[in-house]
C-alpha positions as semicolon CSV with decimal commas, in nm:
position;residue;x (nm);y (nm);z (nm)
1;M;13,019;-21,583;-9,208
2;T;13,102;-21,402;-8,885
3;T;12,952;-21,055;-8,845
4;N;13,016;-20,787;-8,585
5;S;12,972;-20,417;-8,536
6;T;13,330;-20,324;-8,624
7;S;13,391;-20,553;-8,919
8;T;13,453;-20,392;-9,258
9;I;13,330;-20,706;-9,435
10;T;12,975;-20,737;-9,562
11;E;12,751;-21,039;-9,603
12;N;12,813;-21,242;-9,919
13;P;13,157;-21,085;-9,957
14;V;13,362;-21,049;-10,273
15;W;13,721;-21,172;-10,247
16;F;13,981;-21,078;-10,510
17;I;14,295;-21,295;-10,495
18;T;14,615;-21,261;-10,699
19;G;14,845;-21,549;-10,786
20;C;14,594;-21,833;-10,768
21;S;14,768;-22,090;-10,986
22;T;14,954;-22,254;-10,696
23;G;15,024;-22,236;-10,325
24;F;14,838;-22,011;-10,083
25;G;14,652;-21,834;-10,362
26;R;14,498;-22,150;-10,499
27;A;14,420;-22,289;-10,153
28;L;14,258;-21,963;-10,042
29;A;14,052;-21,927;-10,360
30;S;13,926;-22,283;-10,324
31;H;13,840;-22,232;-9,957
32;V;13,645;-21,907;-9,994
33;L;13,455;-22,048;-10,292
34;E;13,358;-22,348;-10,080
35;L;13,233;-22,103;-9,815
36;G;12,998;-21,965;-10,079
37;Y;13,179;-21,633;-10,121
38;R;13,198;-21,460;-10,455
39;T;13,559;-21,486;-10,565
40;V;13,776;-21,328;-10,831
41;V;14,038;-21,590;-10,915
42;T;14,337;-21,449;-11,102
43;A;14,650;-21,595;-11,257
44;R;14,891;-21,515;-11,537
45;D;14,759;-21,829;-11,708
46;P;14,381;-21,849;-11,656
47;E;14,382;-22,208;-11,783
48;S;14,567;-22,311;-11,466
49;V;14,273;-22,203;-11,247
50;K;13,969;-22,264;-11,464
51;D;13,885;-22,580;-11,264
52;L;13,811;-22,357;-10,964
53;A;13,509;-22,215;-11,147
54;S;13,314;-22,531;-11,063
55;K;13,351;-22,467;-10,690
56;G;13,121;-22,165;-10,672
57;D;13,055;-21,812;-10,791
58;A;13,396;-21,746;-10,943
59;L;13,522;-21,492;-11,193
60;I;13,837;-21,624;-11,362
61;L;14,066;-21,349;-11,491
62;K;14,406;-21,322;-11,654
63;L;14,632;-21,107;-11,440
64;D;15,001;-21,035;-11,441
65;V;15,046;-20,791;-11,152
66;T;15,344;-20,631;-11,327
67;D;15,113;-20,513;-11,608
68;H;14,932;-20,193;-11,509
69;L;14,670;-20,226;-11,781
70;Q;14,587;-20,582;-11,678
71;A;14,562;-20,475;-11,314
72;E;14,317;-20,196;-11,399
73;A;14,116;-20,422;-11,628
74;A;14,092;-20,697;-11,365
75;I;13,969;-20,463;-11,092
76;K;13,716;-20,309;-11,332
77;A;13,593;-20,652;-11,443
78;A;13,550;-20,758;-11,081
79;E;13,356;-20,444;-10,992
80;D;13,143;-20,471;-11,305
81;K;13,059;-20,834;-11,223
82;F;13,008;-20,815;-10,847
83;G;12,961;-20,444;-10,778
84;R;13,253;-20,414;-10,538
85;I;13,561;-20,580;-10,388
86;D;13,543;-20,646;-10,015
87;V;13,874;-20,827;-9,965
88;L;14,183;-20,777;-10,183
89;V;14,444;-21,046;-10,121
90;N;14,786;-20,961;-10,263
91;N;14,932;-21,310;-10,278
92;A;15,125;-21,314;-10,608
93;G;15,498;-21,340;-10,544
94;I;15,818;-21,525;-10,622
95;G;16,137;-21,614;-10,439
96;Y;16,504;-21,610;-10,528
97;F;16,801;-21,790;-10,370
98;A;17,145;-21,629;-10,369
99;A;17,393;-21,469;-10,136
100;V;17,371;-21,093;-10,172
101;E;17,704;-21,085;-10,361
102;E;17,594;-21,367;-10,591
103;S;17,263;-21,209;-10,686
104;E;17,182;-21,105;-11,044
105;E;17,037;-20,757;-11,078
106;D;16,784;-20,849;-11,346
107;Q;16,644;-21,131;-11,131
108;V;16,632;-20,907;-10,824
109;R;16,450;-20,633;-11,016
110;R;16,199;-20,885;-11,151
111;M;16,128;-21,007;-10,798
112;F;16,080;-20,651;-10,672
113;D;15,851;-20,578;-10,965
114;I;15,625;-20,869;-10,867
115;N;15,654;-20,879;-10,488
116;V;15,656;-20,504;-10,419
117;F;15,549;-20,297;-10,718
118;G;15,292;-20,554;-10,833
119;L;15,139;-20,558;-10,487
120;S;15,137;-20,179;-10,463
121;R;14,987;-20,156;-10,813
122;M;14,688;-20,365;-10,703
123;I;14,642;-20,147;-10,396
124;H;14,645;-19,832;-10,609
125;V;14,375;-19,956;-10,844
126;A;14,153;-20,113;-10,575
127;L;14,160;-19,832;-10,318
128;P;13,948;-19,567;-10,492
129;S;13,632;-19,781;-10,475
130;M;13,705;-19,890;-10,119
131;R;13,751;-19,527;-10,014
132;K;13,430;-19,427;-10,183
133;R;13,238;-19,696;-9,992
134;R;13,440;-19,641;-9,670
135;Q;13,472;-20,019;-9,653
136;G;13,719;-20,287;-9,751
137;F;14,003;-20,512;-9,641
138;I;14,353;-20,545;-9,790
139;V;14,553;-20,858;-9,708
140;N;14,922;-20,845;-9,804
141;L;15,116;-21,170;-9,810
142;S;15,450;-21,112;-9,645
143;S;15,662;-21,378;-9,471
144;I;15,853;-21,444;-9,153
145;G;16,126;-21,335;-9,394
146;G;15,972;-20,986;-9,376
147;L;16,056;-20,972;-9,006
148;K;16,371;-21,184;-8,986
149;S;16,636;-21,230;-9,254
150;F;16,811;-21,548;-9,361
151;P;17,128;-21,623;-9,559
152;S;17,056;-21,688;-9,928
153;L;16,733;-21,487;-9,910
154;G;16,868;-21,134;-9,870
155;Y;16,689;-20,979;-10,165
156;Y;16,373;-21,182;-10,107
157;N;16,384;-21,055;-9,748
158;A;16,423;-20,704;-9,885
159;T;16,102;-20,736;-10,089
160;K;15,909;-20,857;-9,786
161;Y;16,055;-20,589;-9,558
162;A;15,932;-20,341;-9,818
163;V;15,582;-20,492;-9,805
164;E;15,591;-20,464;-9,426
165;G;15,689;-20,097;-9,434
166;L;15,436;-20,010;-9,701
167;S;15,155;-20,190;-9,520
168;E;15,228;-20,026;-9,184
169;A;15,204;-19,681;-9,340
170;L;14,898;-19,783;-9,540
171;W;14,692;-19,893;-9,242
172;Q;14,761;-19,563;-9,067
173;E;14,629;-19,383;-9,375
174;V;14,322;-19,592;-9,457
175;E;14,191;-19,729;-9,129
176;P;14,038;-19,389;-9,038
177;L;13,846;-19,431;-9,366
178;G;13,702;-19,769;-9,268
179;I;13,951;-19,988;-9,458
180;K;14,152;-20,259;-9,282
181;V;14,504;-20,380;-9,372
182;M;14,664;-20,704;-9,254
183;L;15,006;-20,859;-9,313
184;V;15,023;-21,239;-9,332
185;E;15,362;-21,375;-9,223
186;P;15,401;-21,751;-9,280
187;S;15,701;-21,970;-9,211
188;G;15,751;-22,289;-9,413
189;F;15,433;-22,434;-9,566
190;R;15,379;-22,721;-9,806
191;T;15,349;-22,509;-10,118
192;D;15,587;-22,522;-10,415
193;W;15,756;-22,192;-10,324
194;A;16,099;-22,346;-10,257
195;G;16,059;-22,618;-10,516
196;R;15,940;-22,431;-10,825
197;S;15,853;-22,068;-10,755
198;A;16,200;-21,959;-10,642
199;N;16,483;-21,925;-10,891
200;E;16,845;-21,917;-10,785
201;S;17,164;-21,758;-10,904
202;P;17,395;-21,978;-11,112
203;H;17,689;-21,799;-10,952
204;H;17,808;-21,977;-10,638
205;I;18,097;-21,830;-10,437
206;D;18,281;-22,086;-10,225
207;D;18,310;-21,851;-9,927
208;Y;17,931;-21,870;-9,884
209;A;17,912;-22,249;-9,884
210;A;17,851;-22,265;-9,507
211;T;17,592;-21,986;-9,501
212;A;17,388;-21,895;-9,809
213;D;17,451;-22,218;-10,001
214;L;17,375;-22,435;-9,698
215;V;17,043;-22,259;-9,633
216;R;16,946;-22,281;-10,000
217;K;17,011;-22,656;-10,005
218;Q;16,819;-22,707;-9,681
219;L;16,515;-22,517;-9,808
220;R;16,518;-22,704;-10,139
221;A;16,548;-23,038;-9,956
222;I;16,244;-22,984;-9,733
223;S;16,018;-22,854;-10,011
224;G;15,691;-23,043;-9,977
225;K;15,781;-23,159;-9,625
226;Q;15,740;-22,832;-9,436
227;S;15,539;-22,836;-9,114
228;G;15,290;-22,574;-9,231
229;D;14,950;-22,691;-9,361
230;P;14,819;-22,457;-9,636
231;L;14,454;-22,546;-9,566
232;R;14,485;-22,455;-9,199
233;A;14,666;-22,137;-9,303
234;V;14,395;-22,013;-9,537
235;K;14,127;-22,091;-9,280
236;A;14,325;-21,879;-9,033
237;I;14,340;-21,593;-9,284
238;V;13,963;-21,596;-9,331
239;E;13,909;-21,618;-8,955
240;A;14,132;-21,315;-8,899
241;V;13,967;-21,111;-9,175
242;E;13,622;-21,182;-9,030
243;S;13,717;-21,121;-8,668
244;A;13,596;-20,822;-8,469
245;N;13,952;-20,699;-8,419
246;P;14,174;-20,820;-8,704
247;P;14,548;-20,817;-8,634
248;H;14,788;-20,607;-8,833
249;H;15,034;-20,898;-8,824
250;L;14,913;-21,257;-8,865
251;L;15,198;-21,500;-8,803
252;L;15,133;-21,847;-8,944
253;G;15,320;-22,153;-8,820
254;N;15,522;-22,235;-8,511
255;D;15,848;-22,138;-8,681
256;A;15,705;-21,799;-8,772
257;F;15,582;-21,734;-8,420
258;E;15,904;-21,847;-8,251
259;G;16,122;-21,665;-8,505
260;A;15,933;-21,338;-8,468
261;V;15,942;-21,347;-8,088
262;A;16,315;-21,431;-8,095
263;K;16,376;-21,134;-8,325
264;L;16,192;-20,905;-8,084
265;D;16,409;-21,032;-7,798
266;E;16,728;-20,982;-8,002
267;L;16,631;-20,626;-8,092
268;R;16,538;-20,533;-7,736
269;K;16,865;-20,674;-7,600
270;E;17,077;-20,482;-7,850
271;F;16,877;-20,159;-7,817
272;L;16,914;-20,161;-7,439
273;A;17,287;-20,243;-7,456
274;W;17,344;-19,932;-7,667
275;E;17,078;-19,713;-7,504
276;A;17,320;-19,457;-7,363
277;V;17,495;-19,407;-7,698
278;S;17,162;-19,385;-7,882
279;R;17,015;-19,130;-7,643
280;G;17,339;-18,933;-7,642
281;A;17,304;-18,840;-8,009
282;D;17,052;-18,560;-7,935
283;F;17,142;-18,202;-7,849
284;P;17,172;-18,171;-7,469
285;K;16,853;-18,051;-7,304
């Protein structure tokens, strides 16, 4: 692996990855095992990932990130087995399709519990050891949907915006202690996110047919045909983690890059158009 004077990652690193049954989690676990890295492979159903044990030095654990006791037990088991966790990858997450008005509160709360509170729970239980060692790396899976919102994904966007805000504060708190934090922001990749991992509301309001419903149908239709290659994506994640100067934001995919830059341009244009009004809200000097 790559080494450098500023890296927080040691030789023969230990990676801990949530949500490994499908998608990015499974691809990343497979890749780092093939690199020879010690890897904690977690899933709500350990049977779904037990085949990965043959790829290298893997610890297969049951983990539902919404269960605090399971989160604590998984981190402890990893530290007992390998002595430490060098890279925590918070990948577990789900999606949900619905216009904001169509959305069901119980489904939205479940998604927040996994995508936001589950992620933060893993950070809480992993950080004490990282702080003690003054070393570690936290990778939080966000989305281009954490920077730019889309019809039909309002509450999913809200979970990813929350991950963005939490991560930005976190890196300001822990980087002086030797711990790195990185957001990964993919666009469409050939995982089963839109095909199986994202529920949708059964309530469809006709007024949203040309906005939320259209986007939902488009995303369902291209599931499995997206331009993003998961293998290239996970290689990019490892490259960024091992680099001398890891980014805080790692965009993955052309659509993510172009969408993020377009959002920056839109914000700048609007901010400047209303600059006088914005600045005028202070007490006069």
